[in-house]
C-alpha positions in Angstrom: 15.5 -15.9 343.5 19.2 -16.5 342.3 20.1 -17.7 339.1 23.9 -18.1 340.2 25.7 -18.2 343.0 29.4 -18.4 343.9 30.5 -20.5 346.7 33.6 -19.1 348.4 34.5 -22.0 350.4 35.3 -25.9 349.9 35.3 -29.0 351.2 32.0 -30.4 352.9 30.1 -27.3 353.4 30.8 -26.1 349.7 29.1 -29.5 348.7 26.2 -29.3 350.9 25.6 -25.9 349.7 25.9 -26.8 346.0 23.3 -29.8 346.8 20.7 -27.6 348.1 21.0 -25.0 345.4 20.8 -27.7 342.9 17.6 -29.0 344.3 16.6 -25.4 344.0 17.2 -24.8 340.1 20.1 -22.2 341.2 23.5 -22.6 339.1 26.9 -22.6 341.2 30.0 -21.4 340.8 33.2 -23.2 342.7 36.6 -21.5 343.5 39.8 -23.8 344.2 43.1 -23.5 345.3 46.3 -25.3 343.8 45.5 -28.0 346.4 42.1 -28.6 345.4 42.0 -28.6 341.7 40.6 -32.4 341.7 38.0 -31.6 345.0 34.8 -33.1 344.8 33.1 -29.7 345.6 35.1 -28.6 341.9 33.3 -31.5 340.4 29.8 -30.8 341.7 29.9 -27.2 340.8 28.3 -26.1 337.5 31.8 -23.6 336.8 34.9 -23.4 338.9 37.5 -20.8 339.2 41.0 -21.1 340.2 41.7 -18.2 342.8 45.3 -19.2 344.1 47.8 -21.2 345.6 47.1 -24.3 348.6 47.5 -22.0 351.7 44.3 -20.3 352.5 45.9 -16.9 352.8 46.8 -17.2 348.9 43.1 -18.5 347.9 40.0 -18.8 350.2 40.8 -15.9 352.1 41.6 -13.6 349.1 38.1 -11.9 349.0 38.9 -9.2 346.0 39.8 -12.6 344.0 36.8 -14.5 344.9 34.6 -11.2 344.1 36.1 -11.0 340.8 35.6 -14.6 340.1 31.7 -13.7 340.8 31.7 -11.3 338.4 33.4 -13.0 335.6 31.3 -16.0 336.0 27.7 -13.7 336.5 26.9 -15.0 339.9 24.5 -12.8 342.0 25.3 -13.7 345.1 28.1 -15.7 347.4 27.5 -17.8 349.9 30.3 -17.6 352.6 29.7 -21.4 354.1 31.8 -21.2 357.1 35.3 -20.4 358.5 37.4 -18.5 356.2 35.5 -15.3 355.2 32.1 -16.0 356.6 32.3 -13.7 359.4 34.7 -10.6 358.1 32.7 -7.8 357.8 35.2 -6.0 355.5 34.5 -8.5 352.7 30.6 -8.2 353.0 30.9 -4.8 352.4 33.2 -5.5 349.6 30.6 -8.1 348.4 28.2 -5.5 348.5 30.0 -2.6 346.8 30.6 -5.0 343.9 26.6 -5.0 343.4 26.7 -8.5 344.6 24.3 -9.9 347.4 26.4 -11.7 350.5 24.2 -14.4 351.6 24.2 -13.9 355.0 23.8 -11.3 358.0 25.1 -7.5 357.2 28.3 -6.3 358.1 26.7 -4.1 361.1 25.3 -7.7 362.9 28.8 -9.4 362.5 30.5 -6.4 363.8 28.1 -6.4 366.7 28.7 -9.9 367.5 32.4 -10.0 366.7 34.0 -9.0 370.1 33.0 -10.7 373.0 32.4 -7.8 375.5 30.5 -5.4 373.2 28.2 -8.2 372.3 27.8 -9.1 376.0 26.6 -5.3 376.6 24.2 -5.2 373.8 22.6 -8.5 375.0 22.3 -6.9 378.5 20.3 -4.1 377.1 18.2 -7.0 375.0 17.5 -8.5 378.1 19.1 -11.4 377.5 20.9 -13.3 380.5 24.7 -12.7 380.4 27.3 -14.7 382.6 28.2 -12.8 385.8 31.9 -11.1 384.9 33.6 -8.2 383.8 33.6 -7.0 379.8 34.9 -3.9 380.0 37.7 -1.5 378.8 39.9 -1.5 381.5 42.8 -4.4 381.0 45.0 -3.2 384.2 46.0 -6.3 385.8 45.7 -5.3 389.2 41.8 -4.3 388.3 41.1 -7.5 386.5 42.5 -9.3 389.4 40.4 -7.1 391.3 37.1 -7.8 389.3 37.8 -11.5 389.5 37.8 -11.3 393.2 34.2 -9.6 393.2 32.9 -12.2 390.6 34.2 -15.5 392.9 36.5 -18.1 392.0 36.5 -20.3 389.9 36.7 -17.8 387.0 37.7 -18.1 383.5 39.9 -15.4 381.3 39.0 -15.1 377.5 40.1 -13.1 374.8 37.4 -10.9 373.5 38.3 -11.4 369.9 38.8 -15.1 370.5 37.5 -18.3 369.1 38.1 -22.2 368.8 39.1 -22.2 372.4 42.3 -19.5 372.3 43.0 -16.8 374.6 41.3 -18.9 377.4 42.1 -19.9 380.9 40.5 -21.3 383.8 41.3 -19.8 387.0 40.1 -21.5 390.5 42.4 -19.7 392.7 43.6 -16.0 393.4 47.2 -16.9 393.4 47.2 -18.3 389.8 45.4 -15.2 388.1 48.6 -12.9 387.3 50.3 -15.9 385.6 47.0 -17.0 383.9 46.1 -13.4 382.6 49.9 -13.2 381.2 49.4 -16.5 379.5 45.7 -15.7 378.0 46.8 -12.2 376.8 50.0 -13.3 375.2 48.2 -16.3 373.2 45.5 -13.9 372.3 47.7 -11.3 370.9 49.2 -14.1 368.7 46.2 -15.5 367.5 44.0 -12.5 366.8 46.3 -9.3 367.1 44.2 -8.2 370.3 45.6 -8.9 374.0 42.1 -7.8 375.4 40.5 -10.0 377.8 37.2 -10.6 379.7 36.4 -12.4 383.2 33.6 -14.5 383.5 32.0 -16.7 386.1 33.3 -20.1 385.5 30.3 -22.7 385.6 31.4 -25.9 387.7 29.2 -28.1 385.5 29.0 -26.2 382.3 26.6 -27.5 379.3 27.0 -26.2 375.9 23.7 -25.8 374.4 22.9 -23.1 371.8 19.6 -22.2 370.1 19.5 -21.9 366.1 18.1 -18.5 364.9 17.1 -17.2 361.6 16.0 -13.5 360.6 15.0 -11.6 357.7 15.9 -8.7 359.1 13.2 -7.5 361.0 11.7 -10.6 362.6 13.3 -13.8 363.6 12.5 -17.6 364.7 14.2 -19.9 366.5 14.3 -23.6 365.4 15.0 -25.1 368.8 18.3 -26.3 370.3 21.3 -28.1 370.0 23.3 -29.8 372.8 27.2 -29.4 372.0 28.7 -30.3 375.5 30.8 -33.3 373.9 34.0 -31.1 373.6 37.5 -31.6 373.7 39.8 -28.6 374.1 36.6 -26.5 373.1 36.2 -28.2 369.9 33.0 -29.7 369.3 32.8 -34.0 368.8 29.3 -35.0 368.9 26.3 -32.7 368.8 22.8 -33.7 369.1 19.4 -32.1 369.1 17.2 -31.8 371.2 19.1 -31.1 374.4 18.9 -34.2 376.7 17.0 -33.4 379.7 15.0 -30.2 378.0 11.9 -29.1 379.5 9.2 -27.0 377.5 9.5 -24.4 380.2 13.3 -24.0 379.5 13.1 -24.5 375.9 10.8 -21.5 375.5 12.9 -19.4 377.7 15.8 -20.1 375.8 14.2 -19.6 372.5 12.7 -16.1 373.4 16.0 -15.1 374.6 17.6 -16.1 371.4 15.0 -14.6 369.3 15.7 -11.2 371.4 19.0 -11.5 370.5 18.8 -11.7 366.8 16.3 -9.3 366.5 18.2 -6.7 368.7 21.0 -6.5 365.5 18.2 -6.7 362.8 19.5 -9.9 362.2 19.2 -11.5 358.4 20.2 -15.7 357.5 20.8 -18.4 359.8 23.0 -17.5 363.2 23.4 -19.4 366.5 23.1 -18.2 369.5 25.6 -20.1 372.3 24.4 -20.6 375.9 26.5 -21.8 378.7 24.0 -24.0 381.1 24.6 -24.6 384.5 23.7 -28.5 384.4 24.4 -29.4 388.1 20.5 -29.4 389.1 18.9 -30.1 386.0 17.7 -27.6 383.4 16.6 -24.4 385.2 15.3 -21.1 383.7 17.7 -19.2 385.8 20.9 -21.4 384.7 21.5 -20.2 381.2 23.6 -17.4 380.0 24.6 -15.9 376.8 28.0 -16.8 375.9 28.5 -15.6 371.8 27.0 -15.7 368.7 28.2 -17.2 365.5 26.9 -15.0 362.5 27.1 -17.6 359.9 25.4 -21.8 359.3 27.4 -24.0 362.0 29.0 -26.9 361.2 26.4 -28.9 363.3 23.3 -27.5 361.6 21.8 -30.3 359.9 20.7 -32.0 363.4 18.4 -29.1 363.4 17.3 -29.9 359.8 16.8 -33.5 360.7 14.2 -32.6 363.9 12.3 -29.6 362.0 12.3 -31.0 358.4 13.6 -27.5 357.4 16.7 -27.1 355.1 18.6 -24.0 356.3 20.6 -23.4 353.0 17.4 -23.5 351.3 16.0 -21.0 353.9 19.4 -18.8 353.3 19.1 -18.5 349.7 15.1 -17.3 349.8 16.0 -14.9 352.4 19.0 -13.5 351.0 17.0 -13.2 347.4 14.3 -10.5 349.1 12.1 -13.4 350.2 10.3 -13.0 354.2 10.9 -15.7 356.6 9.6 -19.0 354.9 7.7 -19.9 358.5 6.4 -18.4 361.4 7.4 -19.6 365.5 4.3 -21.7 365.4 4.6 -23.7 362.4 8.2 -24.9 363.6 7.9 -28.5 365.5 10.4 -30.8 367.0 10.5 -34.3 365.0 12.4 -37.0 366.9 16.3 -37.1 367.8 19.3 -36.6 365.8 23.2 -36.5 366.6 26.1 -35.6 364.6 29.2 -37.3 364.8 32.5 -35.3 363.4 34.9 -37.8 361.5 38.6 -36.4 361.5 41.5 -37.7 359.6 43.7 -37.4 363.2 45.9 -39.7 365.2 43.7 -40.0 368.7 46.1 -42.3 370.7 49.0 -39.4 370.0 46.6 -36.6 371.3 44.4 -36.0 368.3 47.1 -34.7 366.1 46.0 -33.9 363.0 46.6 -36.5 359.8 46.9 -36.7 356.0 46.8 -39.7 353.8 44.8 -40.6 350.7 41.8 -42.5 351.2 42.2 -45.7 349.9 38.7 -46.8 350.9 36.0 -45.0 351.9 32.6 -46.5 352.5 29.4 -45.3 355.3 26.3 -47.0 356.1 23.5 -46.1 353.8 21.4 -45.5 356.6 23.0 -42.5 357.6 22.9 -38.8 356.4 27.0 -38.2 355.2 28.3 -34.7 354.4 31.4 -34.9 352.8 34.0 -32.9 350.6 36.2 -36.1 350.0 35.5 -39.1 347.5 37.5 -42.5 347.7 41.0 -41.6 346.1 41.1 -38.2 347.6 43.9 -36.8 349.8 43.6 -35.3 352.9 45.5 -32.4 352.7 48.1 -30.8 355.1 46.5 -27.4 354.5 43.3 -27.7 356.0 40.9 -28.9 358.2 41.4 -32.9 358.2 37.6 -33.5 358.2 36.2 -36.4 356.2 32.7 -36.5 356.8 30.0 -35.4 359.0 27.7 -38.4 359.9 24.0 -37.6 361.0 21.4 -40.1 362.2 17.9 -39.3 363.4 15.6 -41.3 365.0 12.1 -41.4 367.1 13.6 -40.7 370.4 17.0 -40.2 371.9 17.7 -44.1 372.8 16.9 -45.2 369.2 18.8 -42.5 367.5 22.0 -43.3 370.1 22.2 -47.0 368.8 21.9 -45.7 365.3 24.8 -43.4 365.4 27.1 -46.1 367.2 26.2 -48.7 364.8 26.7 -46.6 362.2 30.0 -45.6 363.3 30.8 -49.2 363.6 30.2 -49.6 359.7 32.2 -46.7 358.9 35.0 -48.0 356.6 38.0 -45.8 355.9 41.5 -46.6 354.6 44.2 -44.7 354.2 44.9 -42.6 357.1 44.3 -42.9 360.7 40.7 -41.5 361.9 38.7 -40.7 364.8 36.0 -43.3 364.3 37.0 -45.6 367.1 37.0 -42.7 369.6 33.7 -41.6 368.1 31.9 -45.2 368.3 33.0 -45.6 372.1 31.9 -42.3 373.0 28.6 -42.8 371.3 28.4 -45.9 374.1 30.1 -44.4 376.9 27.6 -44.9 379.7 27.4 -41.2 380.8 26.7 -39.9 377.6 24.1 -42.9 377.1 22.5 -41.5 380.4 22.0 -38.1 379.0 24.2 -36.8 381.5 26.8 -34.8 379.8 28.5 -31.7 380.3 31.7 -30.2 378.7 34.2 -32.0 380.7 32.7 -35.6 380.0 35.3 -36.5 377.3 38.1 -35.6 379.4 37.3 -37.4 382.3 36.7 -40.5 380.5 39.9 -39.9 378.0 42.3 -42.5 378.7 39.4 -44.9 377.9 37.8 -42.9 374.8 41.5 -42.7 373.2 43.1 -46.2 373.6 44.5 -47.4 370.5 42.4 -50.3 369.3 43.7 -53.7 369.8 43.0 -56.1 367.2 41.5 -59.9 368.9 42.8 -63.1 367.6 40.2 -63.4 365.3 40.7 -60.2 363.5 44.2 -60.7 363.1 43.3 -64.3 361.7 41.2 -62.3 359.2 43.8 -60.0 358.4 46.6 -62.9 357.5 43.7 -64.8 355.5 43.2 -60.9 354.0 46.5 -60.5 353.0 47.1 -63.7 351.6 43.7 -63.1 349.3 42.5 -66.0 350.8 38.8 -64.7 351.7 38.4 -63.0 348.3 34.9 -63.5 346.8 34.5 -64.4 343.0 30.7 -63.9 341.9 29.7 -64.2 345.3 31.4 -67.0 346.5 34.7 -67.8 347.8 37.7 -67.9 345.1 38.0 -71.3 344.6 41.5 -72.7 346.0 43.4 -75.8 344.4 44.8 -78.5 347.2 46.8 -81.2 346.1 46.9 -84.3 348.1 47.4 -82.6 351.5 46.6 -79.4 353.2 49.3 -76.6 352.6 50.6 -74.3 355.2 52.0 -70.6 354.2 53.5 -68.0 356.9 52.4 -64.5 356.9 53.7 -61.8 358.8 51.9 -58.6 360.0 52.7 -55.6 362.1 49.7 -54.1 364.0 50.4 -51.2 366.4 54.2 -51.9 366.1 53.6 -55.5 367.3 55.2 -57.9 365.1 52.3 -60.9 364.3 53.2 -64.3 362.6 50.5 -66.2 361.1 50.8 -70.0 360.4 47.8 -70.4 357.8 46.8 -74.1 356.8 44.6 -74.4 353.7 42.3 -77.7 353.7 39.9 -76.4 351.2 38.2 -73.6 349.6 37.0 -71.5 352.4 38.5 -74.0 355.0 41.8 -72.9 356.9 43.2 -72.9 360.2 45.2 -70.1 361.4 47.9 -70.4 363.9 49.0 -67.5 365.6 50.9 -69.2 368.5 48.8 -67.5 371.3 45.5 -68.7 369.5 44.3 -70.8 366.8 41.2 -70.4 365.0 39.2 -72.3 362.3 37.9 -70.0 359.5 35.1 -71.1 356.9 32.8 -70.1 354.7 29.1 -71.6 355.2 25.5 -70.1 354.9 26.4 -67.2 352.9 28.9 -65.7 355.5 32.4 -66.6 356.9 32.9 -67.3 360.4 36.0 -67.3 362.8 35.2 -70.8 365.2 31.8 -70.0 366.1 31.9 -66.3 365.7 29.7 -64.9 362.4 32.6 -62.5 360.8 30.8 -58.6 360.1 34.4 -57.8 359.2 34.9 -55.5 356.0 38.6 -55.4 354.9 40.4 -52.9 352.7 43.9 -53.3 351.4 46.2 -50.5 349.5 49.8 -51.5 348.8 51.2 -53.3 352.3 48.7 -51.6 354.4 45.5 -53.5 355.5 42.8 -52.6 357.6 40.0 -54.6 359.4 36.8 -52.6 359.7 35.4 -54.9 362.5 34.3 -53.4 365.7 36.7 -50.5 366.4 38.6 -51.1 363.0 42.2 -52.2 363.0 45.3 -51.4 360.6 48.0 -53.5 359.8 51.2 -53.6 357.8 51.9 -56.3 355.6 55.7 -57.6 355.7 56.9 -58.9 352.6 59.2 -61.4 353.3 61.4 -60.8 350.7 62.5 -57.4 351.5 62.6 -58.0 355.8 65.7 -57.9 356.8 65.8 -61.0 358.4 68.3 -62.1 361.0 68.6 -65.5 359.9 69.1 -64.8 356.2 71.3 -61.8 356.7 74.6 -63.9 356.2 73.3 -66.8 354.3 73.8 -68.1 350.9 70.5 -69.1 349.3 67.9 -66.7 348.3 64.5 -68.9 348.2 61.1 -68.5 347.2 59.3 -67.5 350.4 55.8 -68.7 348.9 54.7 -70.4 345.9 54.9 -67.9 342.5 56.3 -66.8 339.2 59.5 -65.7 338.5 58.7 -62.5 336.5 62.5 -61.3 335.7 65.7 -62.5 336.7 68.6 -59.7 337.1 71.3 -61.9 338.8 74.1 -63.6 336.8 76.4 -66.1 337.7 79.7 -64.2 339.1 78.2 -60.8 339.2 79.1 -58.5 342.4 76.1 -57.9 344.2 75.8 -55.4 347.1 73.5 -55.9 350.2 70.0 -54.9 349.1 70.2 -55.3 345.0 67.4 -56.8 343.3 68.3 -60.0 342.1 64.9 -61.3 340.7 61.2 -60.6 341.0 58.5 -62.9 342.1 54.6 -62.5 341.3 52.7 -63.9 344.4 49.3 -63.0 346.2 48.6 -60.7 343.0 51.6 -58.5 344.1 55.0 -58.4 342.5 58.1 -59.1 345.2 61.4 -57.9 344.9 64.1 -60.6 345.8 67.0 -58.5 347.0 70.7 -59.6 347.9 70.9 -60.6 351.6 74.4 -59.1 351.6 77.4 -57.7 349.8 78.6 -60.9 347.5 79.1 -62.6 344.4 76.5 -64.8 342.5 77.5 -68.1 342.4 75.0 -69.7 340.5 71.1 -68.7 339.3 68.7 -71.6 339.8 65.9 -70.4 338.2 64.7 -68.5 334.9 61.9 -66.1 334.0 58.4 -67.6 333.5 59.4 -70.4 336.0 57.1 -71.5 338.5 58.4 -72.3 341.8 57.1 -73.9 345.0 57.5 -72.4 348.6 60.9 -72.8 349.7 62.7 -73.1 346.3 66.3 -72.2 346.2 66.3 -69.6 343.3 69.9 -67.8 343.6 73.3 -68.7 345.7 76.1 -66.5 346.4 79.3 -67.6 346.8 80.6 -68.4 350.6 82.2 -65.3 351.9 85.3 -67.1 352.6 85.6 -67.8 348.2 84.3 -64.3 347.8 
């Protein structure tokens, strides 16, 4: 077994490898870019080496620098994770030439599966079912159109060096073929430097089912299947194992084919054989075809670990260090059902645009397995994939596991950036998915409902208003005491939510006893029996505030912006003479003096209220007539603090 390994990756997968290595007593070396100097994987590793700039081309793709780091730190092997250099045969050869062990397959095996057309020919020779199509070298447009006619429409044009959906076009009629071909070739050239394509029969109700394989260079086993049909633009969203509707006969046929594929290239380590499956009439042994092989550990490997009890990273380290396969096929079994949801910083209503931001609040349910490369306070960088975490659940049945998934997502609290958590929770409850009626087009068919912007109900808005005012704070497990003199006090708080302005009038009756008037609705919020209630609804919400940004984690999760009344440009006050306290507070500083000439926006004083410091700004250009307060003064809501001369006087 290795004494020390270097992980040539970052984020979630680097942390995942470190955890297994640590359990095995193997020391780890992390590498990091300028952007990752304080990253979680750097903190977890025994050693860390800086390898370059923030851009991947300046750091995580610099194989020579990574190999030098391994040699300098005494690492014996390099684990590539996934992405970056994980499927680069030249890197594998360089690692081995340096006298190090590559914890993965051989360069020869990676090359054999690297080009889709050559891989399909190899699979046909190994008696692995292949989708009807043309995978030859002739790239003449007229010839390819002729092949498409022979295959039968609809067909799929795919870049032979492709991945991630690039260089892929669906063609449903002969008249559309030429334009689609030109578009696919152009995108393939830009993305991969190779314009060559292949043509395949398009399956109208396709399911994406893949089989986890593991080899020792001679023999291979399979660890059953994963269904990855829930995709958007060819990117996986939620994966599960085993596949819904799978029969013992189908599982055996797919597993045997996957093992033949791995053994045909003397595969060593963890790999995945991806199949396209016709789901139009149930799962049939004559309805699955080889699509491609991923010669590395997959992002979704945790669901296989959950149902088999196998640590795939441990297996990688053991086989790479010279051991034989830890288990034979008859020793592997399935227990229960597992799901994985990929949580990203992305703006779903805006077309799943990647997002950045600092994670001001990060809390996951204890019942789920969380594989993550970030911590509370970390920043989602624009340089890399915006994954925040993978959430994995495991239950005795698919129905139970799916309910666990939805609940876990509902109790995943992330503040500081937009995320796809609401989308994932809605997807977990989508009726077709719940019924196991899945295919690769499910998300697109229901995208309008799944990607809708979460809109907070008035009860959630009431919670937001009280949170913004600090009125739902807890001290030693009980609501923070509030002093109410003589009669109830009413305060006004302004928020925005999805660009909608919200004005809440909050009346404080007593500690933990409030009325929130939103105009459209009025709610009574109280604390009783150890919980907060809005009218007759028990509040399961959690809240987080960072500056003026506030999130209510209840149902889908809702984001609010707290409008500071002292800096808001208000039409009523813009031409006024008096700067008044909009709420009770302490005057922390006064910058204005009588006779002083001020411009609109100048800071005249600072008021401390709601545990926040608020700047009082001049509403217009003018001259200070008089200062009506002083530093350290406690003022009431509406108290006049500074008066400007009338515009005529000035």
